[in-house]
C-alpha positions in Angstrom: 324.2 303.8 -118.2 322.9 300.6 -119.9 323.2 300.2 -123.6 319.7 300.0 -125.1 320.7 300.3 -128.7 319.4 296.8 -129.6 316.0 297.8 -128.1 316.2 301.1 -129.9 316.7 299.3 -133.3 313.8 297.0 -132.5 311.6 299.9 -131.6 312.6 301.8 -134.8 311.7 298.7 -136.9 308.4 298.5 -135.0 307.7 302.2 -135.7 308.3 301.7 -139.4 306.1 298.7 -139.6 303.3 300.4 -137.7 303.4 303.5 -139.9 303.3 301.2 -143.0 300.4 299.2 -141.5 298.4 302.4 -140.8 299.0 303.6 -144.3 297.7 300.3 -145.7 294.7 300.5 -143.5 294.0 304.1 -144.4 294.1 303.1 -148.1 291.4 300.5 -147.5 288.8 303.3 -146.7 289.5 305.1 -150.0 287.8 302.4 -152.2 284.5 303.3 -153.9 281.1 302.4 -152.5 279.7 299.2 -154.0 276.3 299.6 -155.8 274.8 296.4 -154.3 273.1 296.9 -150.9 274.4 293.6 -149.5 277.9 294.5 -150.6 277.6 297.9 -148.9 276.5 296.3 -145.6 279.5 293.9 -145.8 281.8 296.8 -146.7 280.6 298.8 -143.6 281.4 295.8 -141.4 284.8 295.6 -142.9 285.3 299.3 -142.4 284.6 298.9 -138.7 287.2 296.1 -138.4 289.8 298.2 -140.4 289.1 301.2 -138.2 289.6 299.2 -135.1 292.9 297.8 -136.5 294.0 301.3 -137.4 293.2 302.6 -133.9 295.2 299.7 -132.4 298.2 300.5 -134.6 298.0 304.2 -133.7 297.9 303.3 -130.0 300.9 301.0 -130.3 302.8 303.5 -132.4 302.3 306.1 -129.6 303.8 303.6 -127.1 306.7 302.9 -129.4 307.4 306.6 -129.9 307.2 307.2 -126.1 309.7 304.4 -125.5 312.1 305.9 -128.1 311.8 309.2 -126.2 312.6 307.5 -122.9 315.7 306.0 -124.5 316.8 309.6 -125.6 316.0 310.9 -122.1 317.8 308.1 -120.3 314.8 306.8 -118.5 314.1 303.7 -120.6 314.1 300.4 -118.8 313.0 302.0 -115.5 309.6 301.2 -114.1 307.4 304.4 -114.0 305.7 303.2 -110.9 308.4 301.9 -108.5 311.5 303.1 -110.2 313.2 299.7 -110.3 314.7 298.3 -113.5 312.4 296.5 -115.9 313.7 293.0 -116.5 315.5 292.4 -119.9 313.1 289.5 -120.6 310.1 291.9 -120.3 311.7 294.4 -122.5 312.5 291.7 -125.1 308.9 290.7 -125.0 307.4 294.2 -124.9 310.1 296.7 -125.8 307.8 299.6 -125.0 307.0 298.4 -121.5 306.7 301.1 -118.9 306.4 299.0 -115.8 308.2 296.0 -114.3 306.3 292.7 -113.9 305.6 293.5 -110.2 303.9 296.8 -111.1 302.5 296.1 -114.5 
């Protein structure tokens, strides 16, 4: 069995960072509503951007958690489509990758 402890540490660091990022983004939405109409419109636009960033962080966090689960189950580093090993260079670039470069 291949030692994926370095990837596991990288994924755990990513998990912590994504949780912190989501928390900061969630705090953004708790500010009061500005009295000025133009400021309200600008704030709504900002809210849409923040919501999108939060959704992206949530999706990436799910991928990171799934990769950590694959490490625990012993299936990490194996392409879910063809069953071949995922190249180390791909895992270094995208540690939560589920497919090799041929399939993904």
